[in-house]
N, C-alpha and C positions, 0 to 999 in steps of 0.2 A: 504494500500500500504506500509506503514512503517513497518508493521509486516512482510510482504513478504520480504522486503529488510533485515530486522533483521534476519529472519529465513535463508535467503540465505547466509548472512555473517557468521552466526553461523555454518551452514552446511559446508561452505568452511573452516572455522577455524578448525572444527572437522576433516575434511579430511586431512588437512595439519598436524595436530597433530598426527593423526593415521599413516600417512606416515612416519613421523619422528620417531615414536616408532618402526615401522617396520624396518626402515633403521638402527636404533640404535642396534636392535637385530641382524641384519645381520652383522653389523660391529663388534659387540662383538664376534660373532661366528668366523668370519675370524681372529680376533685378537687372540682368543684362539687356533685356528689351527696353526697360525704362531708361537705362543709361544710353542706349542707342538713340532713343527718341530725344533725350536731352542733347546729345551730340548733334543731332540733326538740326534742332532749334538753334544751337550755338553756331553751327555752320551757316545757317541762313542769316542770322544776325551779323556775323562777321562778313558775309558776302555783301550785305547792304552797306555796311560801314566802308568796306573797300571800294565799292562802286561810288559812294559819295566822295571819297578821297580822290579817286581817279577823275571823276567829273570836275572836281575843283581844280585839279592839276591841269587838266585839258583846258579849262577856261582860263586859268592863269597863263598858260603857254600862248594861247591865242591873243590875249590882251597884250602880253609882253612883245609878241611878234608885231602886232599892229602898231604899238607905240614906238618900236625901234626900227621899223622899216627894213627888216631883214629880207634879203633877196635870196632867191634860189628855192624857196619852199613857200607854198601858199598855206594860209591857215587851214584850208580844207585838207591838204595833203598831210599836214601835221596831225590834224584831228583824226584823219583816217588811220594813220600809222599808230597813233595812241590807242585808238579803238581796237585795232588788231592786237596790240600788245596786251591790252586789258582782257580781251576775249581769250587769248592764249593762257594768260595767268589764271583767269577764273576757271578755265577748263581743267587745268592741272590741279588747282586747289579743290575744286568740286569733286574730281575723281578721287583724290586722296581722302577726302572726307567721306565719300560714299563707301570706299573700301574699309575705312575705319568702322563705320556703322555696321557693315555686313560682318566684319570680324566679331564685333560685340554680339551680334545676333547668333552667329555660329557658336561662339563660346557659351552662350546661354543654352542653346540646344544640346551642346556637348555636356554641360553640367546636368541638364535634365536627364539625359541618357545615362550618364554616370550614376546619378542617384537611383534610377530605376534598376540598372544592372547591379549596383551595390546592394540595393534592397533585396533583389531576387537572390543574390549570393548569400546574404546574411540569413534570409528566410530558409533557403535550402540547407545551409550548413547547420543552422540552429535546430531545425526540425529533425535533421539526421542525428544530431547529438542527443536530442530529446528522445528520439526513438531508441537509440542505443542505450541510453540510461534506463528507459522503461523496460527494455528486454533483459537487462542484467539483474 
């Protein structure tokens, strides 16, 4: 009878431990999703700030050229080149930020999977031990 009680307690402890691992994995996944969302919002805010800076710089360049009568380049050609530079920079930055967001999402999925596998392993191992204790 004592072995049956010990095996039951051992099995219950295993189930609780497995459930805890599973919940931890789910929590980590949710946490990573939230972090990816925060990173996305931060990236959008940074992009707006950079665009404002670029627009101010382009406007300042056009005013300076108009005031100094620089020859060889028209204000339109300077604005066009500046726009190309801004677009290239924005594309590189946006790609980097999207990759970072996807990495966080994948880390979250991996954490959820690890929690599920860890819970299953704990459950199988603990129930096997409980059965062995019960049989002896």
